C-alpha positions in Angstrom: -5.1 -20.3 2.8 -4.5 -21.2 6.4 -7.1 -22.4 8.8 -7.7 -19.0 10.4 -8.7 -17.3 7.1 -5.3 -15.8 6.3 -3.8 -15.6 2.8 -0.2 -14.6 2.4 1.4 -13.9 -1.0 5.0 -12.8 -1.3 6.5 -11.4 -4.5 10.2 -10.6 -5.2 11.4 -9.0 -8.4 14.1 -6.9 -9.9 13.7 -3.1 -10.2 11.5 -3.3 -13.3 8.4 -1.2 -13.9 7.0 -4.0 -16.1 6.1 -5.8 -12.8 3.6 -3.1 -11.8 0.7 -4.7 -13.7 1.4 -8.1 -12.1 1.5 -6.5 -8.6 -1.8 -4.8 -9.4 -3.5 -8.1 -10.4 -2.5 -9.7 -7.1 -3.5 -6.5 -5.2 -7.0 -6.4 -6.8 -7.5 -10.2 -6.2 -6.5 -9.9 -2.6 -8.6 -6.7 -2.0 -11.7 -8.3 -3.5 -11.1 -11.4 -1.4 -11.6 -9.5 1.9 -14.7 -7.8 0.5 -13.5 -4.3 -0.5 -15.8 -2.5 -2.9 -14.5 -1.5 -6.3 -13.6 2.0 -5.2 -11.5 0.7 -2.3 -9.9 -1.9 -4.6 -8.9 0.9 -7.0 -7.4 3.1 -4.2 -5.5 0.2 -2.6 -4.1 -0.5 -6.1 -3.0 3.1 -6.5 -1.3 3.0 -3.1 0.6 -0.2 -3.9 1.7 1.1 -7.4 3.0 4.3 -5.8 4.9 2.3 -3.2 6.5 0.0 -5.8 7.4 2.9 -8.1 9.0 4.7 -5.1 10.9 1.5 -4.2 12.2 1.1 -7.8 12.9 4.8 -8.5 13.9 6.3 -5.2 14.9 3.3 -3.1 16.8 1.2 -5.7 17.5 4.1 -8.0 16.5 2.0 -11.0 19.3 -0.4 -10.3 18.2 -3.7 -11.9 20.5 -5.7 -9.6 18.5 -4.6 -6.6 15.2 -6.2 -5.7 11.7 -5.2 -4.6 9.8 -7.3 -2.1 6.0 -7.1 -1.8 4.1 -9.1 0.8 0.3 -9.2 1.0 -1.5 -10.6 4.0 -5.2 -10.9 3.9 -7.3 -11.7 6.9 -11.0 -12.5 6.2 -13.9 -12.7 8.6 -14.5 -10.4 11.5 -11.9 -7.6 11.3 -11.1 -8.4 7.7 -8.1 -6.4 6.4 -5.3 -6.4 3.9 -1.8 -5.6 5.1 0.8 -4.9 2.5 4.6 -4.5 2.9 6.8 -3.1 0.2 10.5 -3.2 0.8 13.5 -2.0 -1.4 17.3 -2.5 -1.1 18.2 1.2 -1.2 20.0 3.4 1.2 16.8 4.5 3.0 15.7 7.9 4.2 14.1 9.7 7.1 10.4 9.6 6.7 10.1 12.8 8.9 12.0 14.7 6.2 9.6 14.1 3.3 8.4 17.4 2.0 4.8 18.3 2.4 3.3 18.3 -1.1 0.7 20.8 -0.1 3.2 23.4 1.0 3.2 26.4 -1.5 6.8 25.8 -2.6 6.0 22.2 -3.5 2.6 22.5 -5.1 3.9 22.5 -8.7 6.5 19.8 -8.2 5.7 16.5 -10.0 7.2 14.3 -7.3 6.7 14.0 -3.6 3.0 13.2 -3.7 3.2 9.4 -3.4 3.5 9.0 0.3 0.9 11.8 0.9 -1.5 9.9 -1.4 -0.8 6.6 0.2 -1.5 8.0 3.7 -4.9 9.3 2.5 -5.9 6.0 0.8 -4.9 3.5 3.5 -6.1 3.2 7.1 -2.6 2.7 8.6 0.8 3.5 7.1 4.2 3.0 8.6 7.5 3.9 6.9 10.6 2.4 8.5 14.1 1.2 7.8 14.0 -2.5 7.2 16.0 -4.9 9.3 17.4 -6.3 6.1 18.4 -2.9 4.8 16.5 -0.5 2.6 13.2 1.1 3.4 9.9 -0.6 4.0 6.4 0.7 3.9 3.6 -1.2 5.7 0.1 -0.3 4.8 -3.2 -1.7 6.1 -6.7 -1.4 4.5 -9.6 -2.5 6.6 -12.8 -3.9 5.1 -15.5 -1.8 6.6 -18.4 -3.7 8.0 -21.6 -3.2 5.9 -23.5 -0.2 7.2 -26.7 -1.1 9.1 -29.8 0.7 7.8 -30.6 3.3 10.4 -34.0 3.2 12.0 -36.3 5.9 10.8 -36.2 8.9 13.1 -39.5 10.0 14.7 -40.5 13.5 14.6 -41.3 14.7 18.1 
């Protein structure tokens, strides 16, 4: 941990689905560290799993000579948040061309929901071609400040 309340964890591994559980352990630990509740911890984990599966399956096309890079950056204190970047070594794609999973022609397809789900679970999602090649998805989950109890309303 650095002096300003930042934790950074970087993972690099071959295109192996066996790594998903390890990535999830790190994700859960980092999420709890910034104060996310168990529901939020679960949904962040789902978003990261989807991202890593996409990187392995669609980005690296299951090529075990290609790597997946995952970086977690947790900031605690005021404005606490968890930023996650998942990068593959694939050919990349145009994020604008991803099919809408809710369109009638796609409703029964088994794939194509990952990015849609991730956008719903996370507060900020950016897909871009990585400078190093491949695609990169950057996701942010903010820790919500605890809700203040509202003052009782007076009846007039």
